[in-house]
N, C-alpha and C positions, 0 to 999 in steps of 0.2 A: 820437292817438286816431282810430280808423277808424270811420266811420259805416256801419252795416249795415241794409239794408232786407230784411225777411223777407216772402216771398210764399208763403203757406200758407193753404189753405182748410179744413183740419181743425183745430178748436179745440184738441184735445188735443195734437196734434203742434206746433202753433204755441206753446202754453204751454211744452212741453218744450224746444223750441229757444230760446225766450226765456230760460228759466232757465239754460240752458247758456251762452248769450251773456252773461248777466249775471255769470257767474263768470269771464269773460275780461276782464282788466283793460284791455286795449288796444283794446277796441271799445265802442261804444254803439249801442243799437238806435234807428235813425232812424224806424222805423215797421213796422207789420205790416199787410199787405194781403191780403185773401182773394179779391179779384176781379182779373182780368187788366187791365181798363181802369184801375182805381185804381192798380195796381202800375206800369203803364207811365207813367201821368201823373206819379207821384211820382219814378220813376227817371229819367225824361227831363228833368224840370225841376230837381230837386235834385241829381242826379248823385251818389248816395252812393258811398263807396269800394268797397263790396261789396254785392252782391245775392244772397241765397240764395233759390232757387226750387224748389218741389216738382215733381219730374218727373211726379208723378201728378195734377197740378192738373186739376180737373174744369172742363168748359166748352168752348166753341167754340175758344178760344185756348189751346193747350197751353203747358206750362212751357217747352218748347223754342222755341216761337214767341216767347214773351216774351224769352227769352235772346237770340235773334237780333235782335229789335227794340232791346233795350237796348244790345247791342254796336254797332249802327249809330248810335244816338243819343248814346252815351257810351262811346267806345272805351276810356277809362281805367278804367272800372268793372270790378272783378273779379267774375266771375259764378260762383257755386257752385251746382251742381245737387244737390238732396237726393233720395235714392232709398233703396231697400231691397235686400237681397241678391238677392231674386227678380227684380228688374228692374235688372240691371247697366247702367251708363252709363260710357262712356269719355270722358275729357276731349278736347274738340275745339275749341280756341280759335277756329278759323275759323268755327265755328257758334255761338260765344258761350258755350262751356263751358270755363272755365279750370281748374276743379277739381270734384271730386265728393265729397260727404259721404254715407256710407252709414249709415243708421240700423240698429241702435242704437249708433252710434259713441261713443267717449269724448272727453274734452277734448283729448287729444293729436291724435286724428284731426281734430277740429274746428279746432284751431289750425293744423294742416298745410293744411287746405282753405282756411282764411281767410288763410293766410300771415302769421300773427301769433304772438306769444307765444314759447314755447320752440322752436317749429318754425322761427321766423325767427332766433332767437338762436343756434341750432346751425349756421346756415348763413351764409355770407358770399357776396354776389354777386360775379360776375366783373367786374373792372375792366379795360376794354380801351382802351388808349391808341392812337389813330389818329395816326400821325406820318409826316411826310415832311421830309427835310432841304432840299427844294427847293420853292418855290412853283409853283403852276400844275399840280400833279399831280392835282387833284380831291379832295384829302384831306377838306375840309369836306363836300363833296357826298356822298362815300362814307360819312362818319360819320353824316350825317343820314339817309340812305336805309337804311343798315344798321340803325340804331336802329328805324326804322319797320318793317322786315321782322321783326326780332326780336320787336317788340311784337305784330305780326300773328300770329306763331307762338305767342302765348300767354305770352310772358315779360313780367315787370314790368321796364320799361326806363327808365333815366334817361339824358339826354344833357347833358353838361356842356361848355360852350364854354370851353375852357381858355386861349384866346387873349385875355388880359385887355385888351390894347390892340389896337384894330381887329379885334375878334372878328367873324367873318363869319356865324355861325349865324343871328343876328337878321335878316340881309339876304337869306337864302335861304328864309326862311319868312315867313308873314304875321303878324308879331308886332305886337300892338297897342302904340301908343306909350307907354301907361301901364304896360306890363308891368314888373314888378320884376326886379332883376338881382342879381348877386353883391354889389354894393356895398351892398345893403339887408340883408345878413346881418351879425349881430354876430360878433365874433371869438371864437376859441378855443372852449371848451366851451359857451358860451352859444348857439352856432350850432345845437345839437341841437334846441332847443325851437321854432325858427322856420324851419328850412330848408324844411319842407313848405309854409309860407305863401308862400315866394318862388318855388317851382317853378311853371312855366307848363305847362298841358296842351296840348301841340302836336299836330300831325297824327297821327291813328291812336291817340292816347292815350299818347304818349311824354311823360314828365315832363322838362321842359327847364329847366336853370339857366343863364341867359344871362350873358355877360360884361358889364361896364359899358358903357353906351351912349356915354359920352364918353371919349376916349383918355386925358385927364389923370387920370381916376379910377382907372386901372390901378395907379397908384403907391400907392393906398390898400389894395390887396390884397396880403397877404403869402403867400409860397409855402406856409407852414405852414397857412394858412387853406384853400388849395386842396386840400392833402392831407386836411385835416379834412373838407371837403365831400365828397370822393371816398369817404372811409371811411363817413360817415353815409349817403350815398346807397346804398352797397353793403349796408348793414344792411337796407334795405327794398326793394331791387330785385334781380332776378336778374342783370341786366346794367347796368353803367354804362359808357357810351361817351363817351370824352373826346376832343374835337378839340384836339390838342396843338399848341403853337406850333412853327414850323419851326426857329427859332433855339434852340440848345442853351443856353438861359439857366437861371437858378436856378429859375424857374417850371416850365420844361420838364422839368428833371431831377427836380423834386419830383413831377411827374405820372408820369414814367417809373418813379421809385422806388416809387410807390404802386400802379402798375398790376400786374395779375396776368398780363397778356399784352400784347404790343406788335404792332400791325399796321403794318408799314412799307410805305407806299404809294410805288410806283416806276412808271416807264415803261421802255420799252426804249431810250430816248434815252441817249446816252453821258454827257451832263452829269449827268443824274439818277442814273445808275449810279455815277458817280464820287463824287457827294455822298453817296450811300447807303453806299458803301464807307468813306468817312471817318467817317460817323455810326456804322457798325457797329464800327469800330476803337475809337471812344469807348465804345460799349456794352461792349466786351470789357474795356476798362480799368476801367470802373466795376463790373464783375462781373455785368452783366445776363445775358450769355450763360451758359446752364447753370442760372441761378436762375429764369428765367421764359421761356416760349415767345416767340420773335421770329419772326414769319411775314411773308412778302412778299405783297403784293397788287399785281398788275400792272394798272394802269389804262391805257386806250387800247391794249389788248393787241394789236389788229390792226395797229398801226403798229410793225412788228417792228424796223425800222432795223438789220437785219443780226444781231440777237441773238435766240436761241431761248430758250424757257423753261428748258431744261436748261443752256444756256450762262449764263443769268442766275443760276440756282441755284449753278452752279459758281463763278461770279465773286464772288458775295456769300456763299457758303457758308451759305445759308439756304434753307429750303423755300418754294415758292410755294403758298399756300393757295387762291388764286383768280385768275382773269384776267377783267377787265371790258372789253368791247369799246368802241370809239368809237361814239357816237351823238350827233353834234352837235345834230341837230334836237330830239331828245327832251330832252336835257340842257339845251339853251338855253331851250326852252319852259318847262321845269321851273324854271329860275332866274328867268326873266322873270315867270312867274306866281306864283313863290314857293310852289310845291307840289312835294313830293318825287315824283320820277318813278315810284317803286315804287307810289305810290298813284294818280297821275294816269294813268300808262301801264304797268300791271302786266304786260302781255303782250309788251312789247318785249324784245329780246335783252339790253339793258343791265340791265333790271329782273330778268330771270331770272338774270343773272350775280350780282347782289347777293343774290338769294335763295339761290343756291348758296354764296356766301360765308358767309351767316348759318348755313346748315346745316353747312358745314364747320367753322365756328367753334364751334358747339355740340358737334359731335362731338369736336373738339380738347379742349374743356374737360372732357369726360367721361373722357378718358384718365387 
């Protein structure tokens, strides 16, 4: 059930939208506010799942101003601008506009704008497994920052730490010690009713499902449960980014099986390339090649070590979707402060490279 705050100063329009929302089984109206100040107060304190804002709101603070402020205070809130055909509005997530509902739209259009109901059921989010057969390639850091960029681009994004033993996602972010994790989820089909309660809203509004905090708790998580969580997250998110374990264990294979795309993180170092070649041979034996895209991401790409991009593609027989340069200072500060560098240092070359990766990934999924 998603909570919707309606910001509308015309009583007739507010009543009409309330009636429409009342017919949508997956939402409940959290409140109706006619003034900007009251709307901002409720949105920033309660952080509803969705805020619908009239683009023609009267007063000193416009509907677009409200959208920007809510986006800054609650990045995870989906913001829908309500307008009329005579005043067209384009979705601009960077300005706090995730979707647009044009009056007098019907229930299908409303469901699509809210991202609920049949509009959601007809779609399945993209599940991206970020994998590397060798430690130290920056796999986890890339997964976290990629998730943040995709969310900033207006996508609903979930990040799953698939490394159930010694998962690293909680250590690269400022995770409160009381935050719940995968171990708090019931098994099998019972997971569906409680998975949203276990998700933690991380930087930029990314919904994060953490691995267990204690290594011995990893034995309590079954690979089928990991697949179930990935499937459920894909029902309510545009992208599910999974930080996969390096060892090709049962858990890892379960993640790769459920993924719709595999990002294979490599460097130009010979040892990494050799390990990647061995992993790709396993992928071929399992039938992954040809059934789902497997794309290379070259991290620390300015450390060429005698290998070119074309040479790497030839050696591994896979395309390179992006190259991410080395920036020890930015990345080290990011890890020490537990802040994604795409948020803390968005103008650096390494952040721009991850933005390019996200853009290329979205383009790839549209093919």
